[in-house]
N, C-alpha and C positions, 0 to 999 in steps of 0.2 A: 522401442523406448523401455528402460527400465525406471520402475516407479518405487520411490523409497518414501514411506509414509511414517510421519509421526503421530500418534494416536491423540486424537481429538474428536470430538463430536463431527465437526465439519470433516475431517478428514475420513469419518467412518460413511457419511453419506458419499463422498468422491469412491472411497472403495465398491461401494455398492454400485455405483455408475461403471468402474472399471470391469467389475463382474459380470454385468450385462454385455460389456464389450469384449469379454474374453482376454483383457490386457493384464498380465501379471504384476504383482507387486508384492513387498514386504513391509513389515511394521517393525521400527524401532524408536527405541527410546533415546533421549539426548541428554547428554552430559551438561549439566547447567555451567555456562561461561567458556567450557572447553568445546563444546560442539560436536564430540564424539559420538558416534552411534552404538547403541548396544541392543541386538548383537551387530555387530561389524559385517556389514553387507558385503557379499560377495559379487563383485562387479565384472560384468562379461567385457564391457565395453565402454569407459569413463567418458566417451564421447556421446554417449546416449543415455544419459541417466537425468531425471528429473524428480525432484526433491519438495514435499507438502508438508507444513507443519509451522513451527514457528519461525520468526524471521532471521534467527541467529544460527539456522542451517546454512547461510550462504557462506559461514565460516569453512565447514565441513565441505561443501562444493568445492570451494575456492582451493582449499588445501590439498585436494584430491582432483582437481581439473576436471570436475564433472562438466559436463556440457548437455542440455541447457543448464542442468543444476538448480540453480536459482535466479530468477530475473531481477537482477540489481537495476536501479533505475537512476538516472540523473535527476536532482530536484527538479520538478516542474516548472517552477517559479524562474529556473534560469533558462527554459525555452522561451527565447522571445516570440516565436511564431505564434504561441498562444497567448500572450500578454493582452490582447485586445477583446480575449474573450472569458479573462478568469474572473470569478467571484471575487476571490481575495488572492494578492499577490503582487499584481503588477504596480501598485502604490503603497505597498506595504512598509511597514517599518522594520529593519531588520537588527536584532541586538544579540549577543553572546550571553547568556545567562549571567556571568559575572557584571555585564555592564548592566543590567537591569536595575539594581538598586540607586545607581547614579543617575541614569537617565530616563527613569519613570517617576512621574510624581504622583503620589497617593491622592489623586483629585476624585478618586469615584467614578472615573470612567471605565466602561468596559470594553475589553477587548477580544476579538476571536484571536487566538494562539495556536501554533502547532510548531514543532521542528520542522526545518527547512529539509534536513535528510527524511528520507523514509525508513525512518530507525525505530519507529515505536516507542521511544523514549517517552512521549507524552502525548495522548489522543488529541486531535484537534477539538478546542473546546471553547466557552465564552467565559472570562474571568474579570473579576475588577481589578483596578491597578493594585488595591492594598494586598488583594490574595493573590496577584502574581509577585509583588516585590517579596511578600512573606514567604511564598515557594522557592523564591531566588536565595533569600537568606538562609534557609533552612538547609540548602543543597551548600552554600558556600561556607558553611560552619565545618563542613566533613573536608578531609584531605582527600585528594582524588585517588588516592589508593584505596582509600575507605570504601569509596562508590561502585556498587555493583555494576559488572556489565549490562548495557541495556537499560539503564538509569541515565536521568539527567545528569549531566557533568558540566563543571564550570566555563567549557568551551563551546558546548551545545549552542549552535546557531539557531535563534527562533524567529519567527514571522508574526508580526502583531499587524491585525487590520480591523475596522470598524466591522462590528457584528451588520448582517444583514439578514432579512426576515426572507426564508426559504418557504415556498410553497410546497416544492415535492422534490423529491431527491431519488436519483436511481445510480446503480452500478452496473456499467458495462463492461465487458469482456473482450479484451482485442488480442488476437493470435495471428500474426503473420499479417499485421495492418488491415484486417477484417473484424469487425466486432461480430461476435460468434455467439454470444448469448447476454442475457440482461436481466435485471431484477429492480423493481420499485423496494426500496427499502425505508422510506418516510414520506408520510402524507402530511402535510402541516407539521404538527407537534405530537403525531402519531406514529410509533414505528410500526411498518406494516412490511411484510416480506410477501410479495405475490410477482409472479412470472408473467408482469407485464410493463409496457412503456408506451407513452404517447409517439404518435409516429414522428411527430417534430422534433422530440426529444432523441430517438434513435437517428435520425437523419443527422442532426445536430452531432453525437456522439461520432459517427463514422466522419463526417466532416472534421473532427478533431484530429482523428486518427489521420483522415489523408493529408492534412497540411503540416505534419510531422512525420513524413513515412522514416521508417527504421528506427524509432524511438526505442524500441526494444521487441525482440521477437514474440513476446508475450506480456502483457500488464493489465491491470485494472485502471477504468478510467470513472471517476464519479462526477457526474452532470447533476445540475438542478434547474428548476424553475422560480424564478423570481418574480416580482412585480415590474422588473426591467427586463424580463424575457431570460432566455436559456443562458446559462452561465456553466464554465468548467469549475468544479470545484476542486479537485485535486488527482493526482495518478496515484497507485498503490503497487507495491510489490504483489504479483498474482498468486505467488506460492505461499503468502501469509495472510491473503485477504479471507474475509468471511465471504461465503458463498450465498447467503441469503436464499432466494428461491431461483438462482440460475439454473438451466439446464446442463446438469454436470456431465450427462454423456455426448452431450455436442462439444462441450469444453473438455472434456478428456480426447475425445478423437481427434479434435483439433491441435491439440498440443503434443498428442502421439505421432501425429503426420509432421511435425516439425523435421525440418533436414537442417543441416549444419549450413551455414552461409548466409544466412539472415543477420541484416546488422543487429548490434548488440551495444547498449549503452551501461557499459561497466565501467 
């Protein structure tokens, strides 16, 4: 597999793991909004290229026909098999940004919100209705051609749900329908990155992968413990997700071993 890396702190950690595995890689800058790489990579086989860095790399991967390139995902809330296990999504309110001012009432209520697509336009977070309406109105004052790529747009579909108290949160990495590594990233309100996971949380994560085989050749799945038990938080694009305290050598070896033919959710 040929590895193309955009320079970030996390990708430097990945590069150290690739060095230990004797897997070659090259560094590239990405032209904002366009997605071109500098320097332009010399690709031996477009069918064996993987890219890590910003989410916008998917444009370059798609334009050049790279596989696996960037592992784009279907929105996790559209996966019916996961609905009984979702922390947020099964009973969510879905609105485009342009509908927010008319459909939400500034009543002081708090919502957890995030874009439905895994596009990084707005991170999942809790806001009051007043803050959400204000955010929408600011974007709606702009003409669509004034809005930078990767930012919230008039037609961005957002998911709104009731905030829930989370006790612990983990990130798990699934490759070829198997959890290969994991990291604790939040314990209560404290952000803590440790390579550890409760046994039942690991079993739950693998079960979520097992009941939805072929969702993507590789992806990130975030799970959490609540007062009501274990829940699936969301899935994310593995190529642009933070590594926290994952075992990167194990992750890199699993990705490098992928062969074309696995089901892909593009």
